[in-house]
C-alpha positions in Angstrom: 0.0 0.0 0.0 2.9 2.3 0.6 4.1 1.9 -2.9 0.6 2.6 -4.3 0.4 5.8 -2.2 3.8 7.0 -3.5 2.8 6.1 -7.1 -0.6 7.8 -6.7 1.0 11.0 -5.6 3.3 10.9 -8.6 0.4 10.2 -11.0 -1.7 13.0 -9.5 1.2 15.4 -9.7 1.7 14.5 -13.3 -2.0 15.1 -14.2 -2.1 18.4 -12.3 1.1 19.6 -13.9 0.0 18.8 -17.5 -3.5 20.3 -16.9 -2.0 23.5 -15.5 0.5 23.6 -18.5 -2.4 23.1 -21.0 -4.6 25.7 -19.2 -2.0 28.4 -19.2 -0.1 27.5 -22.4 -3.0 26.4 -24.6 -2.6 25.0 -28.0 -2.8 21.5 -29.4 0.5 20.2 -28.1 -0.2 21.1 -24.5 -3.7 19.7 -24.5 -2.5 16.5 -26.3 0.1 16.1 -23.5 -2.7 16.4 -20.9 -5.0 13.8 -22.6 -2.0 11.5 -23.0 -1.4 11.7 -19.3 -5.0 10.7 -18.7 -4.4 7.6 -20.8 -1.3 6.9 -18.8 -3.3 7.3 -15.6 -5.9 4.8 -16.9 -3.1 2.3 -17.6 -1.7 2.7 -14.1 -5.1 2.1 -12.6 -5.6 -0.9 -14.8 -2.1 -2.3 -14.0 -2.6 -1.8 -10.2 -6.0 -3.4 -9.8 -5.4 -6.3 -12.3 -1.8 -7.0 -11.4 -2.7 -10.2 -9.5 -6.3 -10.7 -10.7 -6.5 -14.3 -12.0 -2.9 -15.0 -11.3 -2.2 -18.6 -10.3 1.1 -19.8 -9.0 2.2 -23.5 -9.0 5.3 -25.2 -7.7 6.6 -28.6 -8.5 9.7 -30.5 -7.4 11.2 -33.3 -9.5 11.6 -35.8 -6.6 10.3 -36.2 -3.1 13.0 -38.7 -2.0 16.6 -37.9 -2.4 20.0 -39.0 -1.1 22.3 -36.8 0.8 24.4 -34.5 -1.5 21.9 -34.7 -4.4 20.3 -31.7 -6.1 16.6 -31.0 -6.3 15.0 -29.1 -9.2 12.2 -26.8 -8.5 9.8 -25.6 -11.2 7.6 -22.5 -10.6 4.8 -21.8 -13.0 2.7 -18.6 -13.3 -0.6 -18.7 -15.1 -2.7 -15.6 -15.9 -6.2 -15.1 -17.2 -5.4 -11.6 -18.6 -3.1 -11.5 -21.6 -2.6 -7.7 -21.5 1.1 -6.8 -20.6 0.7 -5.3 -17.1 4.4 -5.0 -16.3 7.0 -7.2 -14.6 7.0 -9.8 -11.9 9.7 -10.7 -9.4 9.3 -14.2 -7.9 11.0 -14.7 -4.5 11.3 -18.3 -3.3 12.2 -18.5 0.4 14.4 -21.4 1.4 13.8 -23.9 4.3 15.1 -22.8 7.6 18.0 -25.2 7.6 19.2 -23.8 4.3 18.6 -20.1 5.1 22.1 -19.5 6.2 23.7 -21.5 3.3 21.9 -20.2 0.2 20.2 -17.0 -0.7 16.5 -17.1 -1.5 16.0 -17.5 -5.3 14.8 -14.4 -7.1 13.6 -14.6 -10.7 12.6 -11.5 -12.8 9.9 -12.2 -15.4 8.4 -10.1 -18.1 5.2 -12.0 -19.1 4.3 -9.6 -22.0 1.4 -11.3 -23.8 2.0 -14.8 -22.4 -0.6 -16.5 -20.3 1.8 -19.0 -18.8 5.4 -18.5 -17.8 7.6 -21.0 -15.9 11.2 -21.2 -14.8 13.4 -23.7 -12.9 16.1 -23.4 -10.3 18.3 -25.9 -8.5 19.0 -26.3 -4.8 22.3 -28.1 -4.8 24.1 -30.5 -2.4 21.2 -31.0 0.1 22.2 -32.3 3.5 20.1 -35.0 5.2 16.8 -33.8 6.6 13.1 -33.1 6.0 12.5 -29.9 4.0 9.3 -28.1 3.2 9.0 -25.1 0.8 6.1 -22.9 1.8 4.9 -19.5 0.7 6.0 -18.0 -2.6 6.3 -14.2 -2.8 5.3 -12.4 -6.0 6.2 -8.8 -6.6 4.8 -6.8 -9.5 5.1 -3.4 -11.0 4.3 -1.3 -14.1 6.8 -0.6 -16.9 7.2 3.1 -15.8 8.1 2.4 -12.1 5.1 4.2 -10.6 3.6 1.3 -8.8 4.8 -1.9 -7.1 2.8 -4.5 -5.3 3.6 -7.7 -3.4 1.5 -10.8 -2.7 2.3 -14.0 -0.9 0.9 -17.3 -2.3 0.6 -20.1 0.3 2.2 -23.1 -1.4 3.5 -26.2 0.3 6.0 -28.8 -1.1 8.0 -31.2 1.1 10.7 -33.7 0.4 13.1 -36.0 2.3 16.8 -36.3 2.0 18.0 -39.7 3.1 21.3 -40.2 4.8 24.3 -41.4 2.9 25.5 -44.8 4.0 28.3 -47.3 3.2 28.0 -50.8 1.9 29.2 -52.9 4.7 30.8 -56.3 3.9 30.5 -57.7 7.4 28.8 -56.9 10.7 30.0 -59.2 13.5 28.3 -59.3 16.8 30.8 -61.2 18.8 30.0 -64.7 17.6 29.5 -63.7 14.0 25.8 -64.0 14.0 22.6 -62.1 14.7 20.1 -63.5 17.1 18.1 -66.7 16.5 18.8 -69.4 14.0 19.7 -69.1 10.4 17.1 -67.2 8.4 15.4 -69.0 5.6 13.8 -66.5 3.1 12.2 -69.1 0.9 10.2 -72.1 2.2 8.5 -74.6 -0.1 6.4 -76.3 2.5 4.7 -75.7 5.8 5.3 -78.4 8.4 2.4 -78.0 10.8 4.3 -80.1 13.4 7.2 -77.5 13.4 5.0 -74.6 14.5 6.9 -72.9 17.4 4.5 -70.0 18.1 2.5 -67.1 16.6 3.4 -63.5 15.8 1.5 -60.5 14.5 0.5 -60.5 10.9 2.9 -58.7 8.5 2.2 -57.5 5.0 3.2 -60.3 2.6 2.3 -63.2 4.8 0.4 -65.9 2.9 -3.2 -66.8 3.8 -2.2 -70.4 4.6 0.1 -69.1 7.4 -2.6 -67.3 9.4 -3.4 -68.9 12.7 -7.2 -68.4 12.8 -7.7 -69.7 16.3 -5.3 -67.2 17.8 -6.7 -64.4 15.5 -10.2 -65.1 16.8 -9.2 -64.0 20.3 -9.6 -60.4 19.2 -6.0 -59.3 19.3 -5.6 -58.9 15.6 -4.4 -61.3 12.9 -1.8 -63.8 13.9 0.6 -65.7 11.7 2.2 -69.1 12.4 5.9 -69.0 13.1 7.6 -72.3 12.2 10.7 -73.8 13.9 12.9 -73.4 10.8 11.5 -69.9 10.2 13.1 -68.3 13.3 14.6 -65.0 12.2 17.6 -62.9 12.9 16.3 -59.7 14.5 17.9 -56.5 15.6 16.6 -53.3 17.0 18.6 -50.0 16.7 18.4 -47.6 19.6 19.6 -44.2 18.3 20.7 -41.7 20.9 19.0 -38.3 20.1 19.2 -36.7 23.5 20.2 -33.0 23.0 22.4 -32.8 26.1 24.6 -35.7 25.0 25.6 -33.8 21.8 26.2 -30.4 23.5 29.6 -28.9 22.8 30.3 -31.5 20.2 30.8 -31.2 16.4 27.4 -31.1 14.5 28.8 -33.8 12.2 29.0 -36.2 15.1 25.3 -36.9 15.1 25.3 -37.1 11.3 27.9 -39.9 11.6 25.7 -41.7 14.1 22.8 -41.5 11.7 25.0 -42.7 8.7 26.2 -45.6 10.8 22.6 -46.6 11.6 21.7 -46.3 8.0 24.6 -48.4 6.9 23.7 -51.2 9.4 20.0 -50.9 8.3 21.0 -51.4 4.7 23.2 -54.3 5.6 20.4 -56.0 7.5 18.0 -55.4 4.7 20.4 -56.8 2.1 20.9 -59.9 4.1 17.1 -60.4 4.8 17.4 -59.8 8.6 14.5 -58.3 10.5 15.4 -54.9 11.9 13.6 -52.1 13.8 14.3 -48.6 15.1 13.6 -46.9 18.4 14.3 -43.3 19.5 12.4 -40.4 21.1 12.8 -36.9 19.9 9.5 -35.1 20.6 7.4 -38.1 19.8 8.2 -41.7 20.4 9.3 -43.6 17.3 9.3 -47.4 17.8 9.3 -49.4 14.5 9.1 -53.2 15.3 11.4 -55.6 13.4 10.4 -56.5 9.9 12.0 -56.9 6.5 10.4 -55.6 3.3 10.9 -52.8 0.8 8.2 -50.8 2.4 9.7 -51.3 5.9 13.1 -50.3 4.6 11.7 -46.9 3.4 9.8 -46.5 6.6 13.0 -46.8 8.6 14.9 -44.5 6.3 12.1 -41.9 6.4 12.7 -41.6 10.1 16.4 -41.5 9.7 16.0 -38.6 7.3 13.8 -36.7 9.8 15.6 -37.4 13.1 17.6 -34.6 14.8 19.5 -34.4 18.1 16.7 -32.6 19.8 15.4 -35.1 22.4 14.6 -33.8 25.8 14.0 -37.1 27.6 16.9 -39.1 29.1 18.3 -41.6 26.7 19.1 -43.9 29.6 15.5 -43.9 30.8 14.2 -44.5 27.2 16.6 -47.4 26.6 15.8 -49.1 29.9 12.1 -48.9 29.2 12.1 -49.8 25.6 14.6 -52.7 25.9 12.2 -54.5 28.3 9.5 -54.4 25.6 11.6 -56.2 23.1 11.1 -60.0 22.9 13.9 -62.3 24.0 16.4 -63.1 21.3 16.4 -59.7 19.7 19.8 -58.0 19.4 19.8 -54.6 21.1 22.1 -52.3 19.1 22.8 -49.0 20.8 24.3 -46.1 18.8 25.5 -43.3 21.0 28.1 -40.5 21.1 28.6 -40.5 24.9 29.9 -43.1 27.4 29.0 -42.5 31.0 28.6 -44.7 34.1 24.8 -44.9 33.8 24.9 -46.2 30.3 27.7 -48.7 31.1 25.7 -50.0 34.1 22.5 -50.3 32.1 24.1 -52.2 29.2 25.9 -54.5 31.6 22.7 -55.2 33.5 20.8 -56.0 30.3 23.6 -58.4 29.2 23.5 -60.2 32.6 19.8 -60.7 32.1 20.5 -62.7 29.0 19.9 -60.0 26.4 22.3 -59.7 23.5 23.6 -56.1 23.5 25.8 -54.4 20.9 27.2 -50.9 21.5 28.5 -48.7 18.8 30.3 -45.7 20.2 30.7 -42.8 17.8 33.4 -40.2 18.8 34.9 -37.1 17.2 38.6 -37.6 18.3 40.6 -40.2 16.4 42.0 -41.7 19.6 40.0 -42.8 22.7 40.7 -41.3 26.1 41.8 -43.5 29.0 38.3 -43.2 30.6 36.6 -44.3 27.3 39.0 -47.3 27.0 38.2 -48.4 30.5 34.5 -48.1 29.9 34.7 -50.2 26.8 36.8 -52.9 28.6 34.3 -52.9 31.4 31.4 -53.5 28.9 33.4 -56.2 27.1 33.9 -58.0 30.5 30.2 -57.9 30.9 29.6 -59.7 27.6 28.6 -56.5 25.7 29.9 -56.4 22.2 31.5 -53.0 21.7 32.8 -51.1 18.7 34.3 -47.6 18.7 33.7 -45.7 15.4 35.7 -42.5 14.8 33.9 -39.8 13.0 36.8 -39.4 10.5 36.6 -43.1 9.3 33.3 -42.9 7.6 34.7 -43.3 4.1 36.7 -46.4 5.3 33.8 -48.3 6.7 33.8 -51.8 5.4 33.4 -54.1 8.4 31.8 -53.3 11.8 33.0 -55.9 14.3 33.5 -56.3 17.9 36.1 -54.4 20.0 
């Protein structure tokens, strides 16, 4: 409105000036100049009130799922119902909060002229891991003579996920070289009824002949028969996201913990092991063990969103969630801080017969004396330990015991 007030004053001053000149000077030229200024005023009014009349703004992104370091291409399209050349448009695309300090908002100057539809593309390069959403698009417009300028915000929403980068591990040893349970058999050609060892919750992809109808009729949901030779290797990842545990540490330390979790998840998925994920940021995320393409993307969706912003104690979360896991499941803890409370909890879980694996991510290449003593104490308590320096990400090939 401020721009219109300034432009209105200028336009009125022009009309008054040309009218006074025509009144006192007279003649064809002076009155022609006055009537021409009236036509100019009509154009200015027409341009001001119809600048955004019937203007539609659309935004598209080429992909909604990317990997860390990839580029996303954004297409912005402006459609007009009025073909008359009203002036110029400046499109301002605000960036997500996480990228605000890295890149400048994209600005694109457009002269539509007689076109009803105009589009342009721009690239956001080298995206780091995370969940991003593009919201309002700001459109500025003005006339060709610079008398008026208007601005309007169009509420748009586009979101996309950037998955963490991970390494292809060749081996992951948990002390004895195996996950929990017996050897996993991914293909069975017959169902031996005598070998039924129990029931479990129905999972997508289970065959109709495997459903245990008697157990399902009890009202607790569909149940599937679990056969003796169908016992599966299962692992649950406990990712430490407590904010206090990453204070005064490099930001890339948490990213290394996420990449490590993603690498182990990819390894388990490739070898047909059942895997799950547990952490609590603001809301509790507890994905039970399973193995399928949909489950893999479900876990990676959470790994793309997670940030070190948890307020609850990781020790308390781990002690509570570990008790809810069935026996035989390997409890894999990924953390960037070793303290007495964590060492005592993991040792206690191991003494109760739980299989525990600790992956300690640290920024310094060498461990301190206290950290070495904590790892030795855990190893004496039958907890499989592995220290992972932050600088060794590119060299990851095998994750074994300490």
